[in-house]
mmCIF file of the N, C-alpha and C atoms, coordinates in Angstrom:
data_MODEL
# 
_entry.id   MODEL 
# 
loop_
_atom_site.group_PDB 
_atom_site.id 
_atom_site.type_symbol 
_atom_site.label_atom_id 
_atom_site.label_alt_id 
_atom_site.label_comp_id 
_atom_site.label_asym_id 
_atom_site.label_entity_id 
_atom_site.label_seq_id 
_atom_site.pdbx_PDB_ins_code 
_atom_site.Cartn_x 
_atom_site.Cartn_y 
_atom_site.Cartn_z 
_atom_site.occupancy 
_atom_site.B_iso_or_equiv 
_atom_site.pdbx_formal_charge 
_atom_site.auth_seq_id 
_atom_site.auth_comp_id 
_atom_site.auth_asym_id 
_atom_site.auth_atom_id 
_atom_site.pdbx_PDB_model_num 
ATOM 1   N N  . UNK A 1 1  ? 0.999  -1.007 0.039  1.00 0.00 ? 1  UNK A N  1 
ATOM 2   C CA . UNK A 1 1  ? -0.004 -0.074 -0.026 1.00 0.00 ? 1  UNK A CA 1 
ATOM 3   C C  . UNK A 1 1  ? 0.989  1.308  0.065  1.00 0.00 ? 1  UNK A C  1 
ATOM 4   N N  . UNK A 1 2  ? 0.549  2.066  -0.780 1.00 0.00 ? 2  UNK A N  1 
ATOM 5   C CA . UNK A 1 2  ? 1.409  3.513  -0.934 1.00 0.00 ? 2  UNK A CA 1 
ATOM 6   C C  . UNK A 1 2  ? 0.931  4.509  -0.045 1.00 0.00 ? 2  UNK A C  1 
ATOM 7   N N  . UNK A 1 3  ? 1.820  5.156  0.891  1.00 0.00 ? 3  UNK A N  1 
ATOM 8   C CA . UNK A 1 3  ? 1.212  6.088  1.352  1.00 0.00 ? 3  UNK A CA 1 
ATOM 9   C C  . UNK A 1 3  ? 1.660  7.722  0.915  1.00 0.00 ? 3  UNK A C  1 
ATOM 10  N N  . UNK A 1 4  ? 0.833  8.423  0.965  1.00 0.00 ? 4  UNK A N  1 
ATOM 11  C CA . UNK A 1 4  ? 1.058  9.854  0.549  1.00 0.00 ? 4  UNK A CA 1 
ATOM 12  C C  . UNK A 1 4  ? 1.142  10.733 1.635  1.00 0.00 ? 4  UNK A C  1 
ATOM 13  N N  . UNK A 1 5  ? 2.237  11.786 1.352  1.00 0.00 ? 5  UNK A N  1 
ATOM 14  C CA . UNK A 1 5  ? 2.450  12.599 2.406  1.00 0.00 ? 5  UNK A CA 1 
ATOM 15  C C  . UNK A 1 5  ? 1.895  13.909 2.008  1.00 0.00 ? 5  UNK A C  1 
ATOM 16  N N  . UNK A 1 6  ? 1.223  14.517 2.462  1.00 0.00 ? 6  UNK A N  1 
ATOM 17  C CA . UNK A 1 6  ? 0.563  15.892 2.140  1.00 0.00 ? 6  UNK A CA 1 
ATOM 18  C C  . UNK A 1 6  ? 0.950  16.898 2.749  1.00 0.00 ? 6  UNK A C  1 
ATOM 19  N N  . UNK A 1 7  ? 2.201  16.781 3.513  1.00 0.00 ? 7  UNK A N  1 
ATOM 20  C CA . UNK A 1 7  ? 2.665  17.956 4.334  1.00 0.00 ? 7  UNK A CA 1 
ATOM 21  C C  . UNK A 1 7  ? 3.385  18.858 3.522  1.00 0.00 ? 7  UNK A C  1 
ATOM 22  N N  . UNK A 1 8  ? 3.430  20.022 3.973  1.00 0.00 ? 8  UNK A N  1 
ATOM 23  C CA . UNK A 1 8  ? 4.162  21.100 3.204  1.00 0.00 ? 8  UNK A CA 1 
ATOM 24  C C  . UNK A 1 8  ? 5.747  21.070 3.217  1.00 0.00 ? 8  UNK A C  1 
ATOM 25  N N  . UNK A 1 9  ? 6.407  21.372 2.055  1.00 0.00 ? 9  UNK A N  1 
ATOM 26  C CA . UNK A 1 9  ? 7.685  21.331 2.035  1.00 0.00 ? 9  UNK A CA 1 
ATOM 27  C C  . UNK A 1 9  ? 8.271  22.794 2.432  1.00 0.00 ? 9  UNK A C  1 
ATOM 28  N N  . UNK A 1 10 ? 9.164  22.844 3.133  1.00 0.00 ? 10 UNK A N  1 
ATOM 29  C CA . UNK A 1 10 ? 9.882  24.115 3.693  1.00 0.00 ? 10 UNK A CA 1 
ATOM 30  C C  . UNK A 1 10 ? 11.477 23.845 3.434  1.00 0.00 ? 10 UNK A C  1 
ATOM 31  N N  . UNK A 1 11 ? 11.988 25.104 3.371  1.00 0.00 ? 11 UNK A N  1 
ATOM 32  C CA . UNK A 1 11 ? 13.489 25.196 3.339  1.00 0.00 ? 11 UNK A CA 1 
ATOM 33  C C  . UNK A 1 11 ? 13.928 26.331 4.130  1.00 0.00 ? 11 UNK A C  1 
ATOM 34  N N  . UNK A 1 12 ? 15.034 26.238 4.695  1.00 0.00 ? 12 UNK A N  1 
ATOM 35  C CA . UNK A 1 12 ? 15.618 27.145 5.486  1.00 0.00 ? 12 UNK A CA 1 
ATOM 36  C C  . UNK A 1 12 ? 16.446 28.252 4.758  1.00 0.00 ? 12 UNK A C  1 
ATOM 37  N N  . UNK A 1 13 ? 16.279 29.495 4.860  1.00 0.00 ? 13 UNK A N  1 
ATOM 38  C CA . UNK A 1 13 ? 17.012 30.396 4.104  1.00 0.00 ? 13 UNK A CA 1 
ATOM 39  C C  . UNK A 1 13 ? 18.436 30.383 4.556  1.00 0.00 ? 13 UNK A C  1 
ATOM 40  N N  . UNK A 1 14 ? 19.331 30.543 3.656  1.00 0.00 ? 14 UNK A N  1 
ATOM 41  C CA . UNK A 1 14 ? 20.800 30.683 4.118  1.00 0.00 ? 14 UNK A CA 1 
ATOM 42  C C  . UNK A 1 14 ? 21.131 31.958 4.862  1.00 0.00 ? 14 UNK A C  1 
ATOM 43  N N  . UNK A 1 15 ? 21.658 31.773 5.774  1.00 0.00 ? 15 UNK A N  1 
ATOM 44  C CA . UNK A 1 15 ? 22.064 32.891 6.812  1.00 0.00 ? 15 UNK A CA 1 
ATOM 45  C C  . UNK A 1 15 ? 23.417 32.679 7.349  1.00 0.00 ? 15 UNK A C  1 
ATOM 46  N N  . UNK A 1 16 ? 23.899 33.905 7.925  1.00 0.00 ? 16 UNK A N  1 
ATOM 47  C CA . UNK A 1 16 ? 25.126 34.042 8.662  1.00 0.00 ? 16 UNK A CA 1 
ATOM 48  C C  . UNK A 1 16 ? 25.043 34.623 9.861  1.00 0.00 ? 16 UNK A C  1 
ATOM 49  N N  . UNK A 1 17 ? 25.001 34.029 10.962 1.00 0.00 ? 17 UNK A N  1 
ATOM 50  C CA . UNK A 1 17 ? 24.738 34.562 12.233 1.00 0.00 ? 17 UNK A CA 1 
ATOM 51  C C  . UNK A 1 17 ? 23.251 34.996 12.588 1.00 0.00 ? 17 UNK A C  1 
ATOM 52  N N  . UNK A 1 18 ? 22.419 34.528 11.876 1.00 0.00 ? 18 UNK A N  1 
ATOM 53  C CA . UNK A 1 18 ? 20.848 34.851 11.827 1.00 0.00 ? 18 UNK A CA 1 
ATOM 54  C C  . UNK A 1 18 ? 20.652 35.964 10.877 1.00 0.00 ? 18 UNK A C  1 
ATOM 55  N N  . UNK A 1 19 ? 21.443 36.395 10.020 1.00 0.00 ? 19 UNK A N  1 
ATOM 56  C CA . UNK A 1 19 ? 21.142 37.490 9.219  1.00 0.00 ? 19 UNK A CA 1 
ATOM 57  C C  . UNK A 1 19 ? 21.112 36.826 7.648  1.00 0.00 ? 19 UNK A C  1 
ATOM 58  N N  . UNK A 1 20 ? 20.049 37.126 7.164  1.00 0.00 ? 20 UNK A N  1 
ATOM 59  C CA . UNK A 1 20 ? 19.768 36.806 5.706  1.00 0.00 ? 20 UNK A CA 1 
ATOM 60  C C  . UNK A 1 20 ? 20.393 37.792 4.862  1.00 0.00 ? 20 UNK A C  1 
ATOM 61  N N  . UNK A 1 21 ? 20.448 37.637 3.627  1.00 0.00 ? 21 UNK A N  1 
ATOM 62  C CA . UNK A 1 21 ? 20.906 38.522 2.596  1.00 0.00 ? 21 UNK A CA 1 
ATOM 63  C C  . UNK A 1 21 ? 20.003 39.878 2.483  1.00 0.00 ? 21 UNK A C  1 
ATOM 64  N N  . UNK A 1 22 ? 18.466 39.630 2.650  1.00 0.00 ? 22 UNK A N  1 
ATOM 65  C CA . UNK A 1 22 ? 17.720 40.940 2.676  1.00 0.00 ? 22 UNK A CA 1 
ATOM 66  C C  . UNK A 1 22 ? 17.914 41.443 3.898  1.00 0.00 ? 22 UNK A C  1 
ATOM 67  N N  . UNK A 1 23 ? 18.131 40.940 5.174  1.00 0.00 ? 23 UNK A N  1 
ATOM 68  C CA . UNK A 1 23 ? 18.174 41.630 6.296  1.00 0.00 ? 23 UNK A CA 1 
ATOM 69  C C  . UNK A 1 23 ? 19.498 42.346 6.266  1.00 0.00 ? 23 UNK A C  1 
ATOM 70  N N  . UNK A 1 24 ? 20.469 41.749 5.870  1.00 0.00 ? 24 UNK A N  1 
ATOM 71  C CA . UNK A 1 24 ? 21.679 42.440 6.033  1.00 0.00 ? 24 UNK A CA 1 
ATOM 72  C C  . UNK A 1 24 ? 21.907 43.649 4.900  1.00 0.00 ? 24 UNK A C  1 
ATOM 73  N N  . UNK A 1 25 ? 21.088 43.356 3.992  1.00 0.00 ? 25 UNK A N  1 
ATOM 74  C CA . UNK A 1 25 ? 21.120 44.696 2.909  1.00 0.00 ? 25 UNK A CA 1 
ATOM 75  C C  . UNK A 1 25 ? 20.255 45.698 3.708  1.00 0.00 ? 25 UNK A C  1 
ATOM 76  N N  . UNK A 1 26 ? 19.149 45.597 4.201  1.00 0.00 ? 26 UNK A N  1 
ATOM 77  C CA . UNK A 1 26 ? 18.569 46.608 4.883  1.00 0.00 ? 26 UNK A CA 1 
ATOM 78  C C  . UNK A 1 26 ? 19.289 47.228 6.069  1.00 0.00 ? 26 UNK A C  1 
ATOM 79  N N  . UNK A 1 27 ? 19.956 46.405 6.933  1.00 0.00 ? 27 UNK A N  1 
ATOM 80  C CA . UNK A 1 27 ? 20.801 47.100 8.043  1.00 0.00 ? 27 UNK A CA 1 
ATOM 81  C C  . UNK A 1 27 ? 22.063 47.804 7.372  1.00 0.00 ? 27 UNK A C  1 
ATOM 82  N N  . UNK A 1 28 ? 22.725 47.085 6.209  1.00 0.00 ? 28 UNK A N  1 
ATOM 83  C CA . UNK A 1 28 ? 23.650 47.993 5.718  1.00 0.00 ? 28 UNK A CA 1 
ATOM 84  C C  . UNK A 1 28 ? 23.274 49.378 5.215  1.00 0.00 ? 28 UNK A C  1 
ATOM 85  N N  . UNK A 1 29 ? 22.086 49.443 4.504  1.00 0.00 ? 29 UNK A N  1 
ATOM 86  C CA . UNK A 1 29 ? 21.629 50.554 3.935  1.00 0.00 ? 29 UNK A CA 1 
ATOM 87  C C  . UNK A 1 29 ? 21.311 51.662 4.982  1.00 0.00 ? 29 UNK A C  1 
ATOM 88  N N  . UNK A 1 30 ? 20.917 51.112 6.248  1.00 0.00 ? 30 UNK A N  1 
ATOM 89  C CA . UNK A 1 30 ? 20.546 52.090 7.277  1.00 0.00 ? 30 UNK A CA 1 
ATOM 90  C C  . UNK A 1 30 ? 21.853 52.584 7.841  1.00 0.00 ? 30 UNK A C  1 
ATOM 91  N N  . UNK A 1 31 ? 22.777 51.724 7.985  1.00 0.00 ? 31 UNK A N  1 
ATOM 92  C CA . UNK A 1 31 ? 24.022 52.165 8.567  1.00 0.00 ? 31 UNK A CA 1 
ATOM 93  C C  . UNK A 1 31 ? 24.966 53.087 7.691  1.00 0.00 ? 31 UNK A C  1 
ATOM 94  N N  . UNK A 1 32 ? 24.728 52.766 6.486  1.00 0.00 ? 32 UNK A N  1 
ATOM 95  C CA . UNK A 1 32 ? 25.450 53.685 5.411  1.00 0.00 ? 32 UNK A CA 1 
ATOM 96  C C  . UNK A 1 32 ? 24.884 54.992 5.504  1.00 0.00 ? 32 UNK A C  1 
ATOM 97  N N  . UNK A 1 33 ? 23.497 55.230 5.494  1.00 0.00 ? 33 UNK A N  1 
ATOM 98  C CA . UNK A 1 33 ? 22.857 56.363 5.542  1.00 0.00 ? 33 UNK A CA 1 
ATOM 99  C C  . UNK A 1 33 ? 23.315 57.296 6.794  1.00 0.00 ? 33 UNK A C  1 
ATOM 100 N N  . UNK A 1 34 ? 23.188 56.643 8.048  1.00 0.00 ? 34 UNK A N  1 
ATOM 101 C CA . UNK A 1 34 ? 23.740 57.044 9.281  1.00 0.00 ? 34 UNK A CA 1 
ATOM 102 C C  . UNK A 1 34 ? 25.066 57.660 9.183  1.00 0.00 ? 34 UNK A C  1 
ATOM 103 N N  . UNK A 1 35 ? 25.941 56.807 8.610  1.00 0.00 ? 35 UNK A N  1 
ATOM 104 C CA . UNK A 1 35 ? 27.341 57.102 8.483  1.00 0.00 ? 35 UNK A CA 1 
ATOM 105 C C  . UNK A 1 35 ? 27.656 58.251 7.628  1.00 0.00 ? 35 UNK A C  1 
ATOM 106 N N  . UNK A 1 36 ? 26.990 58.377 6.522  1.00 0.00 ? 36 UNK A N  1 
ATOM 107 C CA . UNK A 1 36 ? 27.170 59.509 5.632  1.00 0.00 ? 36 UNK A CA 1 
ATOM 108 C C  . UNK A 1 36 ? 26.602 60.889 6.201  1.00 0.00 ? 36 UNK A C  1 
ATOM 109 N N  . UNK A 1 37 ? 25.507 60.701 6.857  1.00 0.00 ? 37 UNK A N  1 
ATOM 110 C CA . UNK A 1 37 ? 24.876 61.834 7.508  1.00 0.00 ? 37 UNK A CA 1 
ATOM 111 C C  . UNK A 1 37 ? 25.825 62.503 8.614  1.00 0.00 ? 37 UNK A C  1 
ATOM 112 N N  . UNK A 1 38 ? 26.345 61.484 9.469  1.00 0.00 ? 38 UNK A N  1 
ATOM 113 C CA . UNK A 1 38 ? 27.373 61.979 10.479 1.00 0.00 ? 38 UNK A CA 1 
ATOM 114 C C  . UNK A 1 38 ? 28.424 62.503 9.987  1.00 0.00 ? 38 UNK A C  1 
ATOM 115 N N  . UNK A 1 39 ? 29.120 61.944 8.871  1.00 0.00 ? 39 UNK A N  1 
ATOM 116 C CA . UNK A 1 39 ? 30.319 62.612 8.164  1.00 0.00 ? 39 UNK A CA 1 
ATOM 117 C C  . UNK A 1 39 ? 30.022 63.913 7.693  1.00 0.00 ? 39 UNK A C  1 
ATOM 118 N N  . UNK A 1 40 ? 29.002 64.085 7.107  1.00 0.00 ? 40 UNK A N  1 
ATOM 119 C CA . UNK A 1 40 ? 28.722 65.590 6.526  1.00 0.00 ? 40 UNK A CA 1 
ATOM 120 C C  . UNK A 1 40 ? 28.412 66.297 7.719  1.00 0.00 ? 40 UNK A C  1 
ATOM 121 N N  . UNK A 1 41 ? 27.689 66.102 8.703  1.00 0.00 ? 41 UNK A N  1 
ATOM 122 C CA . UNK A 1 41 ? 27.580 66.916 9.956  1.00 0.00 ? 41 UNK A CA 1 
ATOM 123 C C  . UNK A 1 41 ? 28.898 67.310 10.475 1.00 0.00 ? 41 UNK A C  1 
ATOM 124 N N  . UNK A 1 42 ? 29.773 66.188 10.703 1.00 0.00 ? 42 UNK A N  1 
ATOM 125 C CA . UNK A 1 42 ? 31.136 66.624 11.255 1.00 0.00 ? 42 UNK A CA 1 
ATOM 126 C C  . UNK A 1 42 ? 31.858 67.483 10.445 1.00 0.00 ? 42 UNK A C  1 
ATOM 127 N N  . UNK A 1 43 ? 31.854 67.418 9.041  1.00 0.00 ? 43 UNK A N  1 
ATOM 128 C CA . UNK A 1 43 ? 32.680 68.302 8.276  1.00 0.00 ? 43 UNK A CA 1 
ATOM 129 C C  . UNK A 1 43 ? 32.188 69.593 8.242  1.00 0.00 ? 43 UNK A C  1 
ATOM 130 N N  . UNK A 1 44 ? 30.811 69.813 8.172  1.00 0.00 ? 44 UNK A N  1 
ATOM 131 C CA . UNK A 1 44 ? 30.459 71.183 8.551  1.00 0.00 ? 44 UNK A CA 1 
ATOM 132 C C  . UNK A 1 44 ? 30.576 71.692 9.791  1.00 0.00 ? 44 UNK A C  1 
ATOM 133 N N  . UNK A 1 45 ? 30.395 71.042 10.793 1.00 0.00 ? 45 UNK A N  1 
ATOM 134 C CA . UNK A 1 45 ? 30.351 71.540 12.299 1.00 0.00 ? 45 UNK A CA 1 
ATOM 135 C C  . UNK A 1 45 ? 31.958 71.724 12.732 1.00 0.00 ? 45 UNK A C  1 
ATOM 136 N N  . UNK A 1 46 ? 32.982 71.130 12.062 1.00 0.00 ? 46 UNK A N  1 
ATOM 137 C CA . UNK A 1 46 ? 34.252 71.683 12.232 1.00 0.00 ? 46 UNK A CA 1 
ATOM 138 C C  . UNK A 1 46 ? 34.893 72.391 11.179 1.00 0.00 ? 46 UNK A C  1 
ATOM 139 N N  . UNK A 1 47 ? 33.976 72.864 10.135 1.00 0.00 ? 47 UNK A N  1 
ATOM 140 C CA . UNK A 1 47 ? 34.384 73.446 8.957  1.00 0.00 ? 47 UNK A CA 1 
ATOM 141 C C  . UNK A 1 47 ? 34.983 74.780 9.315  1.00 0.00 ? 47 UNK A C  1 
ATOM 142 N N  . UNK A 1 48 ? 34.842 75.536 10.410 1.00 0.00 ? 48 UNK A N  1 
ATOM 143 C CA . UNK A 1 48 ? 35.510 76.604 10.770 1.00 0.00 ? 48 UNK A CA 1 
ATOM 144 C C  . UNK A 1 48 ? 36.845 76.597 11.474 1.00 0.00 ? 48 UNK A C  1 
ATOM 145 N N  . UNK A 1 49 ? 37.295 75.259 11.650 1.00 0.00 ? 49 UNK A N  1 
ATOM 146 C CA . UNK A 1 49 ? 38.451 75.000 12.275 1.00 0.00 ? 49 UNK A CA 1 
ATOM 147 C C  . UNK A 1 49 ? 39.463 75.155 11.022 1.00 0.00 ? 49 UNK A C  1 
ATOM 148 N N  . UNK A 1 50 ? 40.467 76.020 11.210 1.00 0.00 ? 50 UNK A N  1 
ATOM 149 C CA . UNK A 1 50 ? 41.346 76.335 9.802  1.00 0.00 ? 50 UNK A CA 1 
ATOM 150 C C  . UNK A 1 50 ? 41.988 75.151 9.388  1.00 0.00 ? 50 UNK A C  1 
ATOM 151 N N  . UNK A 1 51 ? 42.542 74.159 10.248 1.00 0.00 ? 51 UNK A N  1 
ATOM 152 C CA . UNK A 1 51 ? 43.093 72.967 9.731  1.00 0.00 ? 51 UNK A CA 1 
ATOM 153 C C  . UNK A 1 51 ? 42.262 72.188 8.845  1.00 0.00 ? 51 UNK A C  1 
ATOM 154 N N  . UNK A 1 52 ? 40.887 71.931 9.356  1.00 0.00 ? 52 UNK A N  1 
ATOM 155 C CA . UNK A 1 52 ? 39.860 71.306 8.662  1.00 0.00 ? 52 UNK A CA 1 
ATOM 156 C C  . UNK A 1 52 ? 39.612 71.990 7.181  1.00 0.00 ? 52 UNK A C  1 
ATOM 157 N N  . UNK A 1 53 ? 39.298 73.199 7.400  1.00 0.00 ? 53 UNK A N  1 
ATOM 158 C CA . UNK A 1 53 ? 38.991 74.177 6.123  1.00 0.00 ? 53 UNK A CA 1 
ATOM 159 C C  . UNK A 1 53 ? 40.043 73.882 5.161  1.00 0.00 ? 53 UNK A C  1 
ATOM 160 N N  . UNK A 1 54 ? 41.293 74.010 5.609  1.00 0.00 ? 54 UNK A N  1 
ATOM 161 C CA . UNK A 1 54 ? 42.522 74.138 4.590  1.00 0.00 ? 54 UNK A CA 1 
ATOM 162 C C  . UNK A 1 54 ? 42.641 72.685 3.958  1.00 0.00 ? 54 UNK A C  1 
ATOM 163 N N  . UNK A 1 55 ? 42.781 71.853 4.918  1.00 0.00 ? 55 UNK A N  1 
ATOM 164 C CA . UNK A 1 55 ? 43.315 70.319 4.449  1.00 0.00 ? 55 UNK A CA 1 
ATOM 165 C C  . UNK A 1 55 ? 42.158 69.642 3.771  1.00 0.00 ? 55 UNK A C  1 
ATOM 166 N N  . UNK A 1 56 ? 40.881 69.824 4.123  1.00 0.00 ? 56 UNK A N  1 
ATOM 167 C CA . UNK A 1 56 ? 39.895 68.878 3.676  1.00 0.00 ? 56 UNK A CA 1 
ATOM 168 C C  . UNK A 1 56 ? 38.868 69.719 2.789  1.00 0.00 ? 56 UNK A C  1 
ATOM 169 N N  . UNK A 1 57 ? 38.281 70.796 3.267  1.00 0.00 ? 57 UNK A N  1 
ATOM 170 C CA . UNK A 1 57 ? 37.213 71.378 2.580  1.00 0.00 ? 57 UNK A CA 1 
ATOM 171 C C  . UNK A 1 57 ? 37.845 72.281 1.355  1.00 0.00 ? 57 UNK A C  1 
ATOM 172 N N  . UNK A 1 58 ? 38.892 72.945 1.407  1.00 0.00 ? 58 UNK A N  1 
ATOM 173 C CA . UNK A 1 58 ? 39.328 73.574 0.187  1.00 0.00 ? 58 UNK A CA 1 
ATOM 174 C C  . UNK A 1 58 ? 39.736 72.766 -0.937 1.00 0.00 ? 58 UNK A C  1 
ATOM 175 N N  . UNK A 1 59 ? 39.915 71.459 -0.674 1.00 0.00 ? 59 UNK A N  1 
ATOM 176 C CA . UNK A 1 59 ? 40.410 70.580 -1.653 1.00 0.00 ? 59 UNK A CA 1 
ATOM 177 C C  . UNK A 1 59 ? 39.132 70.112 -2.617 1.00 0.00 ? 59 UNK A C  1 
ATOM 178 N N  . UNK A 1 60 ? 37.936 70.430 -2.163 1.00 0.00 ? 60 UNK A N  1 
ATOM 179 C CA . UNK A 1 60 ? 36.610 70.228 -2.985 1.00 0.00 ? 60 UNK A CA 1 
ATOM 180 C C  . UNK A 1 60 ? 36.679 71.306 -3.998 1.00 0.00 ? 60 UNK A C  1 
ATOM 181 N N  . UNK A 1 61 ? 36.184 70.866 -5.214 1.00 0.00 ? 61 UNK A N  1 
ATOM 182 C CA . UNK A 1 61 ? 36.329 71.747 -6.334 1.00 0.00 ? 61 UNK A CA 1 
ATOM 183 C C  . UNK A 1 61 ? 35.549 73.089 -6.092 1.00 0.00 ? 61 UNK A C  1 
ATOM 184 N N  . UNK A 1 62 ? 34.208 73.219 -5.542 1.00 0.00 ? 62 UNK A N  1 
ATOM 185 C CA . UNK A 1 62 ? 33.548 74.318 -5.485 1.00 0.00 ? 62 UNK A CA 1 
ATOM 186 C C  . UNK A 1 62 ? 33.759 75.176 -4.417 1.00 0.00 ? 62 UNK A C  1 
ATOM 187 N N  . UNK A 1 63 ? 34.262 74.529 -3.313 1.00 0.00 ? 63 UNK A N  1 
ATOM 188 C CA . UNK A 1 63 ? 34.433 75.116 -2.044 1.00 0.00 ? 63 UNK A CA 1 
ATOM 189 C C  . UNK A 1 63 ? 35.782 75.762 -1.883 1.00 0.00 ? 63 UNK A C  1 
ATOM 190 N N  . UNK A 1 64 ? 36.598 75.708 -2.780 1.00 0.00 ? 64 UNK A N  1 
ATOM 191 C CA . UNK A 1 64 ? 38.082 76.282 -2.472 1.00 0.00 ? 64 UNK A CA 1 
ATOM 192 C C  . UNK A 1 64 ? 37.968 77.934 -2.541 1.00 0.00 ? 64 UNK A C  1 
ATOM 193 N N  . UNK A 1 65 ? 37.204 78.538 -3.480 1.00 0.00 ? 65 UNK A N  1 
ATOM 194 C CA . UNK A 1 65 ? 37.172 80.018 -3.468 1.00 0.00 ? 65 UNK A CA 1 
ATOM 195 C C  . UNK A 1 65 ? 36.098 80.413 -2.499 1.00 0.00 ? 65 UNK A C  1 
ATOM 196 N N  . UNK A 1 66 ? 34.960 79.617 -2.085 1.00 0.00 ? 66 UNK A N  1 
ATOM 197 C CA . UNK A 1 66 ? 34.104 79.901 -1.047 1.00 0.00 ? 66 UNK A CA 1 
ATOM 198 C C  . UNK A 1 66 ? 34.537 80.040 0.299  1.00 0.00 ? 66 UNK A C  1 
ATOM 199 N N  . UNK A 1 67 ? 35.631 79.111 0.590  1.00 0.00 ? 67 UNK A N  1 
ATOM 200 C CA . UNK A 1 67 ? 35.987 79.050 2.018  1.00 0.00 ? 67 UNK A CA 1 
ATOM 201 C C  . UNK A 1 67 ? 37.257 79.867 2.050  1.00 0.00 ? 67 UNK A C  1 
ATOM 202 N N  . UNK A 1 68 ? 37.877 80.616 1.255  1.00 0.00 ? 68 UNK A N  1 
ATOM 203 C CA . UNK A 1 68 ? 39.032 81.356 1.205  1.00 0.00 ? 68 UNK A CA 1 
ATOM 204 C C  . UNK A 1 68 ? 38.883 82.490 2.229  1.00 0.00 ? 68 UNK A C  1 
ATOM 205 N N  . UNK A 1 69 ? 39.507 82.507 3.364  1.00 0.00 ? 69 UNK A N  1 
ATOM 206 C CA . UNK A 1 69 ? 39.437 83.518 4.494  1.00 0.00 ? 69 UNK A CA 1 
ATOM 207 C C  . UNK A 1 69 ? 40.624 84.408 4.478  1.00 0.00 ? 69 UNK A C  1 
ATOM 208 N N  . UNK A 1 70 ? 41.254 84.587 3.337  1.00 0.00 ? 70 UNK A N  1 
ATOM 209 C CA . UNK A 1 70 ? 42.467 85.514 3.524  1.00 0.00 ? 70 UNK A CA 1 
ATOM 210 C C  . UNK A 1 70 ? 41.890 86.969 3.739  1.00 0.00 ? 70 UNK A C  1 
ATOM 211 N N  . UNK A 1 71 ? 42.755 87.593 4.337  1.00 0.00 ? 71 UNK A N  1 
ATOM 212 C CA . UNK A 1 71 ? 42.402 89.090 4.609  1.00 0.00 ? 71 UNK A CA 1 
ATOM 213 C C  . UNK A 1 71 ? 43.208 89.995 3.693  1.00 0.00 ? 71 UNK A C  1 
ATOM 214 N N  . UNK A 1 72 ? 42.510 90.894 3.101  1.00 0.00 ? 72 UNK A N  1 
ATOM 215 C CA . UNK A 1 72 ? 43.268 91.693 2.084  1.00 0.00 ? 72 UNK A CA 1 
ATOM 216 C C  . UNK A 1 72 ? 44.329 92.691 2.736  1.00 0.00 ? 72 UNK A C  1 
ATOM 217 N N  . UNK A 1 73 ? 45.279 93.009 1.938  1.00 0.00 ? 73 UNK A N  1 
ATOM 218 C CA . UNK A 1 73 ? 46.433 93.769 2.801  1.00 0.00 ? 73 UNK A CA 1 
ATOM 219 C C  . UNK A 1 73 ? 46.097 95.168 3.261  1.00 0.00 ? 73 UNK A C  1 
ATOM 220 N N  . UNK A 1 74 ? 45.134 95.625 2.700  1.00 0.00 ? 74 UNK A N  1 
ATOM 221 C CA . UNK A 1 74 ? 44.659 97.058 3.012  1.00 0.00 ? 74 UNK A CA 1 
ATOM 222 C C  . UNK A 1 74 ? 43.750 96.788 4.497  1.00 0.00 ? 74 UNK A C  1 
ATOM 223 N N  . UNK A 1 75 ? 43.297 95.729 4.672  1.00 0.00 ? 75 UNK A N  1 
ATOM 224 C CA . UNK A 1 75 ? 42.392 95.627 5.796  1.00 0.00 ? 75 UNK A CA 1 
ATOM 225 C C  . UNK A 1 75 ? 43.322 95.031 7.087  1.00 0.00 ? 75 UNK A C  1 
ATOM 226 N N  . UNK A 1 76 ? 44.464 94.567 6.926  1.00 0.00 ? 76 UNK A N  1 
ATOM 227 C CA . UNK A 1 76 ? 45.298 94.189 7.906  1.00 0.00 ? 76 UNK A CA 1 
ATOM 228 C C  . UNK A 1 76 ? 45.822 95.209 8.750  1.00 0.00 ? 76 UNK A C  1 
ATOM 229 N N  . UNK A 1 77 ? 45.395 95.310 9.961  1.00 0.00 ? 77 UNK A N  1 
ATOM 230 C CA . UNK A 1 77 ? 45.786 96.338 10.909 1.00 0.00 ? 77 UNK A CA 1 
ATOM 231 C C  . UNK A 1 77 ? 47.386 96.266 11.318 1.00 0.00 ? 77 UNK A C  1 
ATOM 232 N N  . UNK A 1 78 ? 48.118 95.144 10.844 1.00 0.00 ? 78 UNK A N  1 
ATOM 233 C CA . UNK A 1 78 ? 49.642 95.112 11.441 1.00 0.00 ? 78 UNK A CA 1 
ATOM 234 C C  . UNK A 1 78 ? 50.448 95.392 10.185 1.00 0.00 ? 78 UNK A C  1 
# 
């Protein structure tokens, strides 16, 4: 006599430490967004520090003349 099994087939999704590809992609996207926003905030927060302005921000193409803080010789009191 043949017996038939009518149970459902299931498979376990591949994962590493409990994270599937979909959840790792979601977490990575969120972490990258927070990282980029924190980096942009830090650059503009420390933008008035002369070392940051000269070494980082003035190397960007459109910020070099905008962030130039040189004093004209006629305005220099010394």
